[in-house]
N, C-alpha and C positions, 0 to 999 in steps of 0.2 A: 102478475106482471098488470093488470089493467088497475087493481087496485090502489099498487105502488105509484102509478100515472092520477088517477082519482085522488089521493089526498096530496098530492102537489098539486093540484087544482083547484083544491081544498084550502089549500096553506094561502094559495097567491088571492082565493077570492078575500080568507081570511083579516089578512092586510090590508088587501085595500077597504074592505068595510069599517075596519077598526087601526085610524090611525096612529091613535095611544100606541099602537104595536112595533111602532116604526123611532118607539123611543133607544133600543137598545142598540139601535143599529147608528144612528145619532150621537150617544154617548160612546159607542165602539168606534166610530171613525174617526171622531175627535181626539180620545187616547191613543186611536194609531196615528194620527197625523202629529199629536204634539213627540209622541214617541220619537218619531221619524228627526222631528224638529230637534227634540232634546239629543238625540245620536247625534247627531251632524256637530251641533256643537258644543256639548258636554264631552261627548264620547258613553263610552259602553258605560263608565261606572256609573252615571244617575241615570245612565235611560233603564242600567237592568234594575233599581231600585222602583221604578216609575211601572215596569212589569207588572211586579207582586200586587202595588198597587191599582194596579188594571184589572186584573185579574180578578179581585178581593169586592173590587168595586162592578166588576161584568158579573160575578154570582147574584148580587141583590137583582141587577134587574131584569137577569135568567130567570130568576122563581118570579119575582115578578110578573112578568110575561108568560110562563107556564101558565099561571094561576089563573091569570087572565081570559089566554086560550081554553084552560081548564071549564071557567066559568058562563065563557059567552060572554064577557063584559067589556064595556071601552070606557072605563072610568081610570082615572088614575089614583082616584084615592083607595080603589080597589087594589089596582100597580103597586104603592105604596105599604100598604098594608102587608100582605101577604109577599109583596120581596122582603119585609122585616120578618111575619110568620114564619116562613121558608124558607131565609138564609141561611141556618145553619143545616138544616135538614136537605140541604142541595152542597152546602160547603165540606162538609166533615165528610161525605162517601168519596168526593175529589181528591180530600186530604189524603183519605186512606189508601188509595187506590197509586196517589203519588206516592208514598210510603214504599207500597208493597212494590214499585216500579223501585224505587232509587233501592230498595232494600236487594232485591235484583241485580240490579245491575252490582253495587259492591260485591257482590254472590260473587258476581261472574268475574270482575274484573282481580277478585283476593286468587280465584280458581285459576284463570290462565295466568298469571302473576306465578304462582306458586310450580302450573306444570309447565311455563317456560327458562324455568329458572331463575326468577325474581325480574326479568323485565315484564313491564303489560304491550300487549299485542294490541294497539286500538282500535284496530280495523279488525282484529276478531270479536274482540270484545264489542264493539259496537254493531255488529251481526246479529250476536246472540242475544245484544238485548233490544234490538229490533223484533228477532222472531218470540221475544216473551212478552212485547209490547204491545203488538199488533193483536195477538187473539185476547190479551185482555183487555183492552182498550173496545174489540169489537163485543166483548159480553157484558160491559159493564157502560158500555154509553149512553143507555135507557136509564140510568139513576137516578140522574134530577129528576129526571122526570116520571117516574116512577114516585120520589118522596113525595110529589106535589099531588099530582092526580092522584094519587091513594093515599096520600097525608102516612107515609112509610114512615119509618126512625132509619138510624145510619146503615146496620146491615143488613137490615129485611129489604131496602132496596137497593144494593149490589144485590142479592138473593133473588129479588125479585126481575130486576134485569135482566140476570141467567138465565133464568127461568122464562121469560119473554124469546129472549133469543134463543135458546136452546127450540123451545116450542116452534117458533118462524126463522128456521135459520134462514130459509127459503129468501122470503121477503125481506128481512132483515137486509141479509148479503143485494138484493135487488134496490132496498134505498141508497144504502153505502153507494152503490155506485151513480144512482142520480145522484145525490149530494156531491161526490168527486165531480160528474158532471158538470155542475151547477157552479162546483167552486171553478173549474176551469173556462168555464162559458166567461164569469166574474172576470178572473183574473185575464183572460186572452181580449176581453174585451176592452176593459180599459188600461190595458197593458199602450195599444194601440193608440186609444185617447192618447193619453202620458205621451207615448212616440211620438203622437201628432204635434201636441202642441210644443212638443221641445224639438221639434224638427232641428230648426237653424243651428242647434247646439249638439247633435247628435250626427248632424252629416257630416265629422270626420271619419266618424266608423265606418261609412258606405266606404272608404277606399281602402279600408283596412284589408288583409286576407283573411282567411280560416283563422291562421298560427296567432295573428296577433290580436284579433277580437277574442279568444280560446285565451290569451295571456292577460287580459285588459280586467283588471279588480273593479273590486265596489266603490273603492278608495278614489282610483280614477275616474271613475264612471259620475262620485260625486263631482268630482274637480271637475272636471267634463261640462256638466252643465248647471254649474255655478251656484251662486246667494238665488235667481231667482226658478231655475230650474227646482230649491230643494222646495218651494213653497209651493209651485206646479204638483208636486213627486206629493206634499203635503193632502193638496186639495183631492188630487187624484185617489188618495187611500181611504182620505174622507167619505168620496164617492161610491168605492168599491165595496168598502165596510158596512155604510149607508144603505146598500140593498141585497148585500149576502147575511149577514146576522139575520133580522127581522127576518129573513124567508125560509132561512136553516131551523133556525127555532119554531117556525111556525110549521114547518113543513114536517119535523123532528114530533113535536106533541099531535099532530094530527095523524102523523102516524102509529104514534103510541095509540090513540085511543082508540083506532082503527083494529090495529094488529091484539087488543085486551080485550076487545066489546065483541070479535068474533071466536067460537069455541075454538081450541083448540084443535086439530083435524083427529079424527078416532075419538075423543073427549064428548062424555056427557054433554050437550050441551046447557046453559045456563040461561035462564029468566031474569028478570028486574031490568031496573028505568035510572035513570039518572034524577036526582030533586035537583031542586035549582039551585043548589050550589056545586051542580057536578058532582056529587057524591055517587056510586056506583051502589043499589041493595038487590040483594039477589031474592031472589023470591025463594 
């Protein structure tokens, strides 16, 4: 647990000392804000297209950021070069994971449909899909970090992620708990800021009882805050992602570096060193 907190502190120190690491947060914040505005103006059709474009764009900045942390650099040129260099090495494992999860979902849907006589129980299907999705994401979460830090190809990076998680299950579980805590704090703080900025528009909700509040739909809430509220919400989304994305990326990279440098419990320790480019050489 101490190591997990130490790496969190190291992540905070890293993004504080390297301003370039805030770029993914700026990009994610802008994309999130634009997605929100587009969702309100044009509806789900165009917003769904932007989600795909945003994910593909973020892969570039994720790869570049992981490389900067690996090399301990603070250089825009290095981010751009390595973002291009590692783009497909980060993208392809993610596509494999998405394909596997989609295949599992389709299989579960078919099985439940056949077993129920042709009708699909989406509640059961969704529950079973989540039961498969969570452990899959749990063990493959570090595939992008492995691809960049150890210069691995698609399936090797997936196997490496599974191996690292299996060897350090306790530490990884603690890491996920801290990440969820960071996510919750970020959401909570900016939700309070959002509510404070739009208090006048949200004031009618204070007169609702619990049943009425539970019945409020997102569309009704958007109509309540109006156009000005839409822009305020976009700014809050930008700020929330601006803080959250760089911190989680840096924390993920620092944590992965720490657990892969430390020998697996019960394994024979290896000796070596990192060169100037962040590559590990075993003696």
